[in-house]
C-alpha positions in Angstrom: 0.0 0.0 0.0 1.3 3.4 -1.0 2.3 5.9 1.7 -0.5 8.3 0.7 -3.0 5.6 1.2 -1.6 4.8 4.6 -1.7 8.4 5.6 -5.3 8.7 4.4 -6.3 5.6 6.3 -4.7 6.9 9.5 -6.6 10.2 9.2 -9.8 8.4 8.5 -9.5 6.1 11.5 -8.6 9.0 13.7 -11.6 11.0 12.5 -13.9 7.9 13.0 -12.7 7.4 16.6 -12.8 11.2 17.3 -16.4 11.5 16.0 -17.5 8.5 18.1 -15.8 9.8 21.3 -17.4 13.2 20.7 -20.8 11.7 20.4 -20.2 9.8 23.7 -19.1 12.9 25.4 -22.0 15.0 24.1 -24.6 12.4 25.3 -23.1 11.4 28.7 -26.1 12.7 30.6 -28.7 12.0 28.0 -31.8 10.5 29.8 -32.3 7.8 27.2 -28.7 6.5 27.5 -28.8 5.8 31.2 -29.1 2.4 32.9 -32.7 3.2 33.9 -33.7 4.4 30.5 -36.2 1.5 30.1 -36.9 -1.0 27.3 -33.8 -2.9 26.0 -31.2 -0.8 27.7 -32.5 -1.5 31.1 -33.0 -5.2 30.4 -29.4 -5.6 29.1 -27.9 -3.6 31.9 -29.8 -5.5 34.6 -28.7 -8.8 33.2 -25.1 -7.6 32.8 -25.2 -6.6 36.5 -26.2 -10.1 37.4 -23.2 -11.4 35.4 -20.9 -9.0 37.1 -22.3 -10.2 40.4 -21.3 -13.8 39.6 -24.4 -15.2 37.9 -22.5 -16.1 34.7 -25.1 -18.4 33.3 -28.2 -16.2 34.1 -30.2 -19.3 34.8 -32.4 -21.1 35.2 -34.3 -21.0 32.0 -33.4 -19.7 28.5 -32.2 -16.2 27.7 -35.1 -13.9 27.0 -32.9 -11.6 25.0 -30.0 -12.3 22.6 -27.1 -13.0 25.0 -24.0 -11.6 23.3 -24.5 -8.0 24.2 -25.2 -8.9 27.9 -21.6 -10.1 28.2 -20.2 -7.1 26.3 -21.7 -4.8 28.9 -20.7 -7.0 31.7 -17.0 -7.1 30.5 -16.4 -3.4 30.2 -18.8 -2.2 33.0 -17.2 -4.8 35.3 -13.7 -3.6 34.4 -14.4 0.1 34.7 -17.6 0.4 36.7 -19.6 2.6 34.3 -21.6 2.5 31.1 -19.2 5.2 29.7 -16.5 2.5 29.5 -18.9 0.4 27.5 -19.6 3.2 25.1 -15.9 4.0 24.6 -15.2 0.4 23.9 -18.0 0.4 21.3 -16.5 3.5 19.8 -13.2 1.7 19.5 -14.8 -1.4 18.0 -16.7 0.7 15.5 -13.5 2.3 14.4 -12.0 -1.1 13.9 -15.1 -1.9 11.8 -14.2 1.1 9.6 -10.7 -0.5 9.1 -12.4 -3.8 8.2 -14.4 -2.0 5.5 -11.1 -0.8 4.2 -9.6 -4.3 4.1 -12.7 -5.8 2.4 -12.8 -3.1 -0.3 -9.0 -3.2 -0.9 -9.2 -7.0 -1.5 -12.0 -6.8 -4.0 -11.0 -3.5 -5.7 -7.9 -1.4 -4.8 -6.5 0.8 -2.1 -8.0 4.0 -3.6 -11.5 2.6 -3.5 -10.8 1.2 0.0 -10.0 4.7 1.3 -13.2 6.1 -0.1 -15.3 3.3 1.4 -13.6 3.7 4.7 -14.3 7.4 4.7 -18.0 6.8 4.0 -18.1 4.3 6.9 -16.2 6.6 9.2 -18.6 9.6 8.6 -21.8 7.6 8.3 -24.1 9.2 10.9 -26.0 6.0 11.6 -22.8 4.1 12.4 -21.6 7.0 14.7 -25.0 7.1 16.4 -25.4 3.4 17.0 -21.8 2.8 18.1 -22.5 5.1 21.0 -25.8 3.6 22.2 -26.1 1.1 25.1 -28.2 -1.2 23.0 -27.9 -4.5 21.1 -27.4 -2.9 17.7 -24.3 -1.0 18.8 -22.0 -3.9 17.8 -23.8 -4.8 14.6 -21.7 -2.7 12.3 -18.4 -3.9 13.8 -19.3 -7.5 13.8 -20.7 -7.5 10.2 -17.6 -5.6 8.9 -15.2 -8.0 10.6 -17.1 -11.1 9.4 -17.1 -9.8 5.8 -13.4 -8.8 6.0 -12.4 -12.3 7.3 -14.6 -14.0 4.7 -13.1 -11.9 1.9 -9.5 -12.7 3.0 -10.5 -16.4 3.3 -12.1 -16.5 -0.2 -9.6 -14.3 -2.0 -6.5 -16.0 -0.5 -7.9 -19.5 -0.1 -7.1 -19.3 3.6 -8.8 -21.8 5.9 -7.6 -19.8 8.9 -9.5 -16.7 7.8 -12.6 -18.7 6.9 -12.5 -20.2 10.4 -12.3 -16.6 11.8 -15.2 -15.5 9.6 -17.3 -18.4 10.8 -16.4 -17.6 14.4 -17.5 -14.0 14.0 -20.7 -15.0 12.2 -21.4 -17.4 15.1 -20.9 -14.8 17.7 -23.0 -12.3 15.8 -25.8 -14.9 15.7 -25.8 -14.7 19.5 -26.5 -11.0 19.0 -28.8 -11.3 15.9 -30.2 -14.8 15.5 -31.3 -14.1 11.9 -27.6 -13.8 10.9 -27.4 -17.6 11.0 -29.6 -17.8 7.9 -27.1 -15.5 6.0 -24.2 -17.5 7.3 -25.6 -20.7 6.1 -26.1 -19.2 2.6 -22.5 -18.0 2.6 -21.4 -21.5 3.7 -23.3 -23.1 0.8 -21.7 -20.7 -1.7 -18.2 -21.3 -0.4 -18.8 -25.0 -0.7 -20.1 -24.7 -4.3 -17.7 -22.0 -5.6 -14.6 -23.0 -3.7 -14.2 -26.4 -1.9 -16.2 -28.3 0.7 -13.0 -28.3 2.8 -13.0 -24.5 3.0 -16.7 -24.5 3.9 -16.0 -27.1 6.6 -13.5 -24.8 8.3 -16.0 -21.9 8.2 -18.7 -24.2 9.6 -16.4 -25.1 12.5 -16.0 -21.4 13.2 -19.7 -20.9 13.3 -20.2 -23.8 15.7 -17.4 -22.5 17.8 -19.0 -19.1 18.1 -22.3 -20.7 19.0 -20.8 -23.1 21.5 -20.9 -21.0 24.7 -24.6 -20.3 24.5 -25.4 -23.9 23.3 -23.5 -25.5 26.1 -25.1 -23.1 28.6 -28.6 -24.0 27.3 -27.9 -27.7 27.4 
C-alpha cells in the first residue's frame, strides 16, 4: 500500500474514533442513555449486573434476549464500573469496523476505492450514532464488517484460517442477531459450491465454535 493511502487511512480512522468519542461525550447525561432508560437498555444492563455479580449463566431458563451484548456490557462495565466505558469500547470497535471495511474493499478492488469506502463508513451518521448507544445494535456494524473482511480474506487468499475466523464472528453475531445464522448458512453453501467443501467445513467449524458457549449453557 502506498504511503499516501496509509496516511489517508490513518486520518480516516482518527476521524472515525474522534467522532464517536465526541458523540459519547455529548450524550453522557442524556436520559435515554442511562441504565434506567427503560426497554432494551434497562434489560441488558440489569442482566449484565447479574453477570458482574457472579451469575454467569443467568439461569435457570433460557435467555429472554439475545445473549452476546449482555456479556459485552458485563465485561467493560465490570472492568471500569460505568456504562461510559462500554460506550468508549464500542467507539473503539466501531473504528475497527471502519478498518475492516477498508480491508474488504481493498481486497476486491484497490486501495484508492478502499480509502473512499472507509471514509464513508467513518462519517456515516447511523454508524456513529449506534456505536454510542447502550443497545444491542451498537455492535452490529463492527461484527458485520469484521465477518465480511475475514470472509473476503479467506475466499480471495484461499485461507482456511480466515474462513475459520469468519465463521467464528458469524457465530458470535448470531448470538446477537439470530437471523444472521440464515445468512451465514447461505454463505457456507456458496463457499462449498464455488470453492471447496473443505474450505466450507472450516468456516462451519468457526460458526459452531461461536455458538458453542450459549449452546452448552442452554444444554
